[in-house]
N, CA, C and O atoms as a GROMACS GRO file, in nm:
protein
  252
    1MET      N    1   0.082  -0.121   0.002
    1MET     CA    2   0.004   0.000   0.000
    1MET      C    3   0.090   0.122   0.001
    1MET      O    4   0.152   0.154   0.102
    2GLN      N    5   0.094   0.193  -0.111
    2GLN     CA    6   0.184   0.306  -0.130
    2GLN      C    7   0.135   0.433  -0.061
    2GLN      O    8   0.216   0.522  -0.035
    3ASN      N    9   0.010   0.445  -0.031
    3ASN     CA   10  -0.045   0.567   0.034
    3ASN      C   11  -0.060   0.558   0.182
    3ASN      O   12  -0.127   0.642   0.241
    4LYS      N   13   0.000   0.459   0.245
    4LYS     CA   14  -0.005   0.445   0.388
    4LYS      C   15   0.064   0.565   0.451
    4LYS      O   16   0.171   0.605   0.406
    5LEU      N   17   0.004   0.622   0.557
    5LEU     CA   18   0.068   0.738   0.621
    5LEU      C   19   0.140   0.690   0.751
    5LEU      O   20   0.085   0.615   0.831
    6PHE      N   21   0.266   0.740   0.766
    6PHE     CA   22   0.347   0.704   0.879
    6PHE      C   23   0.354   0.832   0.966
    6PHE      O   24   0.358   0.942   0.912
    7ASN      N   25   0.355   0.816   1.096
    7ASN     CA   26   0.385   0.934   1.184
    7ASN      C   27   0.535   0.952   1.181
    7ASN      O   28   0.609   0.870   1.128
    8ALA      N   29   0.577   1.063   1.239
    8ALA     CA   30   0.725   1.092   1.236
    8ALA      C   31   0.811   0.985   1.294
    8ALA      O   32   0.919   0.960   1.241
    9GLY      N   33   0.769   0.920   1.403
    9GLY     CA   34   0.846   0.808   1.461
    9GLY      C   35   0.855   0.690   1.375
    9GLY      O   36   0.960   0.627   1.363
   10GLN      N   37   0.745   0.659   1.313
   10GLN     CA   38   0.738   0.542   1.222
   10GLN      C   39   0.824   0.569   1.097
   10GLN      O   40   0.896   0.480   1.051
   11ALA      N   41   0.816   0.691   1.042
   11ALA     CA   42   0.894   0.730   0.928
   11ALA      C   43   1.047   0.724   0.956
   11ALA      O   44   1.126   0.673   0.877
   12ALA      N   45   1.081   0.778   1.072
   12ALA     CA   46   1.227   0.778   1.113
   12ALA      C   47   1.273   0.636   1.125
   12ALA      O   48   1.384   0.604   1.081
   13GLU      N   49   1.193   0.549   1.182
   13GLU     CA   50   1.235   0.408   1.200
   13GLU      C   51   1.244   0.342   1.061
   13GLU      O   52   1.335   0.262   1.038
   14TYR      N   53   1.154   0.372   0.968
   14TYR     CA   54   1.157   0.320   0.834
   14TYR      C   55   1.286   0.357   0.760
   14TYR      O   56   1.340   0.279   0.681
   15LEU      N   57   1.332   0.480   0.788
   15LEU     CA   58   1.448   0.533   0.720
   15LEU      C   59   1.574   0.505   0.801
   15LEU      O   60   1.682   0.544   0.758
   16SER      N   61   1.566   0.438   0.916
   16SER     CA   62   1.675   0.409   1.009
   16SER      C   63   1.756   0.532   1.053
   16SER      O   64   1.880   0.532   1.057
   17ILE      N   65   1.678   0.639   1.088
   17ILE     CA   66   1.735   0.758   1.144
   17ILE      C   67   1.657   0.786   1.271
   17ILE      O   68   1.559   0.719   1.302
   18SER      N   69   1.703   0.886   1.343
   18SER     CA   70   1.631   0.922   1.467
   18SER      C   71   1.516   1.021   1.429
   18SER      O   72   1.523   1.091   1.328
   19ALA      N   73   1.414   1.023   1.513
   19ALA     CA   74   1.298   1.112   1.492
   19ALA      C   75   1.349   1.256   1.496
   19ALA      O   76   1.298   1.341   1.423
   20ARG      N   77   1.447   1.285   1.578
   20ARG     CA   78   1.503   1.423   1.588
   20ARG      C   79   1.571   1.464   1.452
   20ARG      O   80   1.560   1.579   1.409
   21THR      N   81   1.635   1.374   1.392
   21THR     CA   82   1.704   1.406   1.264
   21THR      C   83   1.592   1.433   1.160
   21THR      O   84   1.603   1.528   1.082
   22LEU      N   85   1.488   1.353   1.158
   22LEU     CA   86   1.379   1.374   1.066
   22LEU      C   87   1.314   1.514   1.086
   22LEU      O   88   1.286   1.587   0.990
   23ALA      N   89   1.294   1.546   1.207
   23ALA     CA   90   1.239   1.680   1.246
   23ALA      C   91   1.330   1.788   1.203
   23ALA      O   92   1.283   1.890   1.152
   24ASN      N   93   1.463   1.772   1.222
   24ASN     CA   94   1.556   1.873   1.174
   24ASN      C   95   1.552   1.894   1.024
   24ASN      O   96   1.553   2.006   0.972
   25TRP      N   97   1.549   1.777   0.955
   25TRP     CA   98   1.544   1.788   0.810
   25TRP      C   99   1.416   1.859   0.760
   25TRP      O  100   1.418   1.933   0.662
   26ARG      N  101   1.301   1.831   0.836
   26ARG     CA  102   1.177   1.894   0.793
   26ARG      C  103   1.180   2.048   0.817
   26ARG      O  104   1.130   2.124   0.734
   27THR      N  105   1.238   2.093   0.928
   27THR     CA  106   1.244   2.235   0.954
   27THR      C  107   1.348   2.304   0.866
   27THR      O  108   1.327   2.418   0.825
   28GLN      N  109   1.460   2.237   0.836
   28GLN     CA  110   1.558   2.299   0.749
   28GLN      C  111   1.523   2.287   0.598
   28GLN      O  112   1.575   2.362   0.516
   29GLY      N  113   1.436   2.195   0.566
   29GLY     CA  114   1.398   2.177   0.423
   29GLY      C  115   1.496   2.103   0.340
   29GLY      O  116   1.483   2.096   0.218
   30HIS      N  117   1.598   2.046   0.406
   30HIS     CA  118   1.698   1.968   0.333
   30HIS      C  119   1.751   1.852   0.421
   30HIS      O  120   1.788   1.873   0.536
   31PRO      N  121   1.754   1.735   0.364
   31PRO     CA  122   1.699   1.696   0.235
   31PRO      C  123   1.546   1.695   0.236
   31PRO      O  124   1.483   1.670   0.338
   32HIS      N  125   1.490   1.723   0.121
   32HIS     CA  126   1.344   1.743   0.118
   32HIS      C  127   1.274   1.609   0.107
   32HIS      O  128   1.303   1.528   0.019
   33ILE      N  129   1.182   1.588   0.200
   33ILE     CA  130   1.088   1.473   0.197
   33ILE      C  131   0.950   1.528   0.209
   33ILE      O  132   0.918   1.594   0.308
   34ASN      N  133   0.867   1.503   0.112
   34ASN     CA  134   0.726   1.548   0.116
   34ASN      C  135   0.652   1.495   0.238
   34ASN      O  136   0.670   1.378   0.274
   35TYR      N  137   0.574   1.573   0.298
   35TYR     CA  138   0.498   1.531   0.414
   35TYR      C  139   0.359   1.595   0.410
   35TYR      O  140   0.337   1.691   0.335
   36VAL      N  141   0.270   1.545   0.487
   36VAL     CA  142   0.128   1.591   0.495
   36VAL      C  143   0.100   1.641   0.639
   36VAL      O  144   0.139   1.579   0.738
   37LYS      N  145   0.033   1.753   0.645
   37LYS     CA  146  -0.012   1.800   0.772
   37LYS      C  147  -0.157   1.772   0.787
   37LYS      O  148  -0.240   1.816   0.707
   38VAL      N  149  -0.189   1.695   0.895
   38VAL     CA  150  -0.326   1.661   0.929
   38VAL      C  151  -0.352   1.731   1.063
   38VAL      O  152  -0.317   1.680   1.170
   39GLY      N  153  -0.414   1.848   1.056
   39GLY     CA  154  -0.424   1.931   1.176
   39GLY      C  155  -0.283   1.973   1.214
   39GLY      O  156  -0.212   2.031   1.132
   40ARG      N  157  -0.243   1.946   1.337
   40ARG     CA  158  -0.109   1.978   1.381
   40ARG      C  159  -0.011   1.858   1.363
   40ARG      O  160   0.109   1.867   1.392
   41CYS      N  161  -0.067   1.747   1.314
   41CYS     CA  162   0.014   1.623   1.303
   41CYS      C  163   0.087   1.615   1.169
   41CYS      O  164   0.031   1.648   1.064
   42VAL      N  165   0.211   1.571   1.172
   42VAL     CA  166   0.287   1.558   1.048
   42VAL      C  167   0.286   1.403   1.012
   42VAL      O  168   0.313   1.315   1.094
   43ARG      N  169   0.254   1.381   0.883
   43ARG     CA  170   0.254   1.237   0.839
   43ARG      C  171   0.331   1.234   0.710
   43ARG      O  172   0.339   1.331   0.634
   44TYR      N  173   0.389   1.114   0.691
   44TYR     CA  174   0.474   1.088   0.571
   44TYR      C  175   0.410   0.980   0.493
   44TYR      O  176   0.377   0.876   0.550
   45ARG      N  177   0.390   0.997   0.363
   45ARG     CA  178   0.344   0.886   0.280
   45ARG      C  179   0.462   0.784   0.257
   45ARG      O  180   0.578   0.822   0.245
   46LYS      N  181   0.425   0.658   0.252
   46LYS     CA  182   0.522   0.552   0.231
   46LYS      C  183   0.590   0.579   0.096
   46LYS      O  184   0.711   0.560   0.082
   47SER      N  185   0.514   0.622  -0.002
   47SER     CA  186   0.566   0.648  -0.135
   47SER      C  187   0.668   0.757  -0.133
   47SER      O  188   0.766   0.750  -0.208
   48ALA      N  189   0.650   0.860  -0.048
   48ALA     CA  190   0.752   0.972  -0.040
   48ALA      C  191   0.876   0.920   0.023
   48ALA      O  192   0.986   0.955  -0.019
   49LEU      N  193   0.862   0.833   0.125
   49LEU     CA  194   0.987   0.778   0.189
   49LEU      C  195   1.060   0.686   0.090
   49LEU      O  196   1.183   0.687   0.083
   50ASP      N  197   0.986   0.608   0.016
   50ASP     CA  198   1.052   0.518  -0.085
   50ASP      C  199   1.116   0.596  -0.190
   50ASP      O  200   1.224   0.557  -0.234
   51ASP      N  201   1.056   0.710  -0.239
   51ASP     CA  202   1.120   0.797  -0.332
   51ASP      C  203   1.252   0.859  -0.280
   51ASP      O  204   1.351   0.867  -0.354
   52PHE      N  205   1.251   0.902  -0.155
   52PHE     CA  206   1.366   0.954  -0.094
   52PHE      C  207   1.480   0.848  -0.092
   52PHE      O  208   1.594   0.879  -0.127
   53LEU      N  209   1.450   0.729  -0.052
   53LEU     CA  210   1.546   0.621  -0.048
   53LEU      C  211   1.605   0.591  -0.183
   53LEU      O  212   1.725   0.565  -0.197
   54THR      N  213   1.516   0.594  -0.287
   54THR     CA  214   1.560   0.563  -0.419
   54THR      C  215   1.652   0.671  -0.472
   54THR      O  216   1.753   0.640  -0.536
   55THR      N  217   1.621   0.800  -0.447
   55THR     CA  218   1.702   0.910  -0.504
   55THR      C  219   1.829   0.927  -0.425
   55THR      O  220   1.923   0.989  -0.476
   56HIS      N  221   1.839   0.876  -0.304
   56HIS     CA  222   1.957   0.888  -0.222
   56HIS      C  223   2.036   0.762  -0.215
   56HIS      O  224   2.130   0.754  -0.136
   57SER      N  225   2.002   0.663  -0.296
   57SER     CA  226   2.080   0.541  -0.298
   57SER      C  227   2.201   0.561  -0.385
   57SER      O  228   2.192   0.623  -0.491
   58VAL      N  229   2.314   0.509  -0.342
   58VAL     CA  230   2.436   0.524  -0.413
   58VAL      C  231   2.431   0.460  -0.552
   58VAL      O  232   2.492   0.513  -0.645
   59ASN      N  233   2.363   0.350  -0.569
   59ASN     CA  234   2.355   0.283  -0.697
   59ASN      C  235   2.210   0.300  -0.759
   59ASN      O  236   2.160   0.210  -0.826
   60ALA      N  237   2.150   0.408  -0.736
   60ALA     CA  238   2.013   0.432  -0.793
   60ALA      C  239   2.019   0.440  -0.941
   60ALA      O  240   2.100   0.514  -0.997
   61ARG      N  241   1.936   0.364  -1.006
   61ARG     CA  242   1.927   0.363  -1.153
   61ARG      C  243   1.794   0.423  -1.209
   61ARG      O  244   1.770   0.435  -1.329
   62GLY      N  245   1.706   0.461  -1.104
   62GLY     CA  246   1.578   0.512  -1.146
   62GLY      C  247   1.482   0.408  -1.203
   62GLY      O  248   1.388   0.442  -1.275
   63GLU      N  249   1.508   0.279  -1.171
   63GLU     CA  250   1.416   0.176  -1.224
   63GLU      C  251   1.299   0.155  -1.137
   63GLU      O  252   1.213   0.072  -1.168
   0.00000   0.00000   0.00000
């Protein structure tokens, strides 16, 4: 399911980084990962996280 929404903690775990690092990236805008605001809650689509991993992979071929 590509449209599953992850909270910040789940997204950080999925990316194998800390939630604090993800929050810093979000506030700094770099690296850019699209997110959704639901009220005051931040959510990340699984597809956005997968796109981030693909574009930041050393051997990414865009396949």
